[in-house]
C-alpha positions, 0 to 999 in steps of 0.5 A: 565423902559425906553427903551433908558436906556435898550438899553444903558445897552444892548450896554454895555454888547456887547461893554464892555466900557462906551466909546464904548457905547458912540461912538455907541449911540451918548451919551457922556460917562457921559451921558451913566453913568447917563443913567445906574445910572437912570436905577439902580434906576428904577429897584431897584438893582445894575446892575454894579460894578467897575472892575479896570478902567472899570465896569462889569455887576452883575448877576442881570445886566446880567439877565436884559440884557436878558430881555432887548433884548427880550423887545427891539426885541418885540418893533421892531417887533411891529413897523414892524407890524405897517409898514408892508405895507411899500415899502421895503427899506434901507440897509440890512446886510447879512452874508453867507457862500461862496457857498450860497452867490455865488449860491443864494445870488448874484442872489437875489441881482441882482433881488432886484436891478431890482425890489426894488432898494431902498433895498441895500444889504451889503454882507459878506462871513463868516463861520457859527460861524462868522455869529452867532457872528456878529448877536449877536453883531448886526452887521448883519441883516440876516445870511445864515449858514449850519450844518449837519444832523449828526452834528446838530447845537444848535436850535436858535430863528429866524432860518428857514430851506431853503434847504437840500443837500445830502452828498456823498463821493468823492473818487479817480477813482481807488483804492476804490472797492465800488459803495455805502456805505451801512454798516460798512463793506463798511466803513472799506474799507476806513480805510487806506485812508487819508481824506480831510476836510474843513480848516475853519469849525470844523463841517466837521471834526466832520462829518467825525469822526462820519461817520467813528465811525460807523465802529469803527475807527478814520479817519486820516485827512491829507489835508484841503481846503476851496474850494470844487473845490480844494477838488475835485481836490485833490481827483482826484489827489489821495491825499485822500477822502472827504465828499462833497455835491452831487452838488459839481463839477463833475471832471474826475478821481473822483468817487461819492459814495452815502451813505445810511448807515446814513442820511447825509445832509447839511442843509442851514438855515437863521438866523435873529435877534429877531424882524427883520424877518418881516422887509419888506426888510428882508421878501422880501430877504428871499422869493427870497432866498427860490425861488432860492433854490427851483429852484436850487434843481429842476434843479441842476447844477452839472457841475459847474466849478466855485470855491465854498466853504463849 
């Protein structure tokens, strides 16, 4: 099977139309059609069927796309191996949730500008689900995402754990007679309090519900905000309680309750497309991020006042 034709099939599965594939590959639409017809002859089975004015993949076509992605990734990995000693260079497209972008990716970009000016980062602030979709669509090379130990994400190829951060409860300075959460009875004290959750990520609702389920009740989520600083301000104003990372900003009027009833951590992961983790520029960036995160955990800056997101 011809690799160029396999690539055309993969692009069709991602983009949906011959015209979109032609725009992406530089072929004309008739050339795209010819490439796919030739691929069908090579594999000896029907890969596409008409669907109105478009075409759709058959079951065999979808299976071949899965194989093709693995094959093309393996070829990319082989090319990387042959040039692994090359000086890191080129554009590197990175998507990250806001806290990781601000805290670790921006310092990494500054370091790269000093030491490897031929590496150009293209950074996007994105939520984990958006990062995963953009990686799947080949619109990103590297992603930084998070999940929670109590709400684990589905395991993925190309995923690497970068750091973990304990979660805590942020509660108003008065009205909650607790110093730590050690059992379900402690959680019962919080039953009549409203909760504050993330406005952009469903995992935070799930985390809150799973914690409260240990005491057998359902929390009432009344407020939502994307900025951790804003969440903390809402807690300080007495509008509710929230689960936040322990490195969230310290604010007068907010008590921080450790949680020992369960192991709850926010976990930061890097994601890469198959075959790209060993690209020189990718490997360099991931190395710098690992160093930044390790240093940050050794010397946490809990008094940050900058605006942060989940």
